[in-house]
C-alpha positions in Angstrom: 99.7 106.8 117.5 97.9 108.0 114.3 100.7 110.4 113.5 103.4 107.7 113.8 101.4 105.4 111.5 101.1 108.2 109.0 104.8 108.9 109.3 105.6 105.2 108.8 103.3 105.1 105.7 105.0 108.2 104.2 108.5 106.7 104.8 107.8 103.4 103.0 107.6 102.8 99.3 104.0 102.9 98.1 102.1 102.2 95.0 99.7 104.8 93.5 97.4 103.6 90.8 93.9 103.4 89.6 92.4 100.1 90.9 89.0 98.6 91.3 88.2 99.2 94.9 85.3 99.4 97.3 84.8 99.3 101.1 82.2 98.0 103.5 81.7 98.8 107.1 83.4 96.5 109.6 82.8 96.3 113.3 85.8 97.6 115.2 87.9 96.1 116.5 87.6 93.0 114.4 87.5 89.7 116.1 90.7 87.7 116.1 89.0 84.9 114.1 88.1 87.4 111.4 91.6 88.8 111.3 93.1 85.3 111.0 90.6 84.3 108.3 91.5 87.4 106.3 95.2 86.9 106.8 95.0 83.4 105.5 92.8 84.4 102.5 95.1 87.4 101.7 98.2 85.2 101.9 96.6 83.1 99.1 95.6 86.1 97.1 99.0 87.7 97.4 100.7 84.4 96.4 98.4 84.2 93.4 99.1 87.8 92.4 102.9 87.2 92.7 102.8 84.2 90.5 100.7 85.9 87.9 102.5 89.2 87.9 106.1 87.9 87.9 107.3 87.5 84.4 110.6 86.0 83.4 112.5 89.0 82.0 115.6 87.3 80.6 114.7 85.9 77.2 118.3 85.9 75.9 117.9 82.4 74.6 114.5 82.8 72.9 115.6 80.7 69.9 115.7 77.5 71.9 112.7 75.2 71.6 112.4 75.0 75.3 112.1 78.8 75.7 109.6 79.0 72.9 107.5 76.3 74.5 107.7 78.2 77.9 106.6 81.4 76.2 103.7 79.6 74.5 102.6 78.1 77.9 102.9 81.5 79.5 100.6 83.0 76.8 98.1 80.2 77.3 98.1 80.7 81.1 97.6 84.4 80.6 94.6 83.8 78.3 93.1 81.2 80.8 93.4 83.7 83.7 91.7 86.3 81.6 88.8 83.9 80.7 88.4 83.0 84.4 88.4 86.7 85.4 85.7 87.5 82.8 83.6 84.6 84.0 84.0 85.3 87.8 84.3 89.0 87.8 82.9 90.6 84.6 83.9 94.2 84.0 80.3 95.4 84.5 80.2 93.9 88.0 83.5 95.4 89.3 83.5 98.5 91.5 84.7 101.6 89.7 88.5 102.3 89.5 89.7 104.6 92.3 93.1 106.4 92.7 94.7 104.6 95.6 98.1 105.0 97.2 98.9 102.0 99.5 101.6 100.0 101.2 101.6 97.5 104.1 100.9 100.3 106.6 97.7 101.7 105.1 96.2 103.5 102.1 95.1 106.9 101.0 91.6 106.8 99.7 89.0 109.2 98.3 86.5 110.1 101.0 83.7 108.8 98.8 85.0 105.3 99.3 85.1 105.5 103.1 82.0 104.1 104.8 80.4 105.5 108.0 81.7 104.0 111.3 85.1 103.4 112.7 86.2 100.3 110.8 86.0 99.1 107.2 87.0 96.3 105.0 88.9 97.7 101.9 88.7 95.4 98.9 91.3 96.0 96.2 91.1 94.1 92.9 94.2 93.9 90.7 94.1 93.5 86.9 96.2 90.3 87.1 93.3 88.5 88.9 90.2 90.6 89.4 88.2 87.7 90.8 90.4 87.5 93.9 90.2 90.8 95.9 92.7 91.7 98.6 90.6 92.3 101.6 92.2 94.6 104.2 90.7 95.5 107.6 91.3 99.2 108.2 90.1 102.3 110.0 90.3 106.0 109.3 93.4 107.5 110.9 93.6 110.9 109.3 91.8 113.3 107.0 93.9 114.7 104.2 93.4 117.5 101.7 91.6 117.1 98.4 88.8 114.9 99.8 91.1 112.0 100.8 91.6 110.1 104.0 94.5 107.9 105.3 93.3 104.5 106.6 95.6 102.3 108.6 95.5 98.5 108.1 95.2 96.0 110.9 97.1 93.1 109.5 97.4 89.8 111.2 101.0 88.7 110.9 104.2 89.9 109.4 103.8 87.5 106.4 100.9 89.5 105.0 102.8 92.8 105.5 105.9 91.4 103.7 103.8 90.1 100.8 102.1 93.5 100.4 105.5 95.2 100.4 106.7 92.8 97.7 103.5 93.6 95.7 104.1 97.3 96.1 107.7 96.9 95.0 106.7 94.9 91.8 104.1 97.6 90.9 106.7 100.4 91.5 109.3 98.5 89.4 106.8 98.0 86.6 105.9 101.7 86.7 109.5 102.8 86.6 110.2 100.4 83.7 107.2 101.8 81.8 108.4 105.4 82.3 111.9 104.5 81.0 110.4 102.8 77.9 108.3 105.9 77.1 111.3 108.3 77.4 113.7 106.0 75.6 
């Protein structure tokens, strides 16, 4: 079972980046009520991230007054989110950034992040909204080289998996676009 989850993880698109992350032990297997609560909460977090991360890329008609007003409103919303982030999750209170590779199947984490015990709750905070962590129930599935481990997620429902896949795709797309801009 563990090998097939690793194979599935390896075959899917994944995001590898430095993110604020931490873990806490979680009794394994988690109760269905906890999984449902986490699924509902993560659905809201993923929807919030999607709305904050998605930016309109076609600004072909930037001269129109309507487009200028939309861009001003977008800038104000971005500033407001940053203010709320600083109030609710000041930089000093965030866990340190860790190099993570993740997708809807699981994540590759440094061993220093993995708590003792079979289960864990992995919390990942994204820069778009640091005050709302994505909380993913997981368990260690495989030890890897260079002091890393593969943890597989136990997600409650396909909606959460699909939303994580969209998040990974957005982050991958942004990384590719950034690399193109640097070379061009």
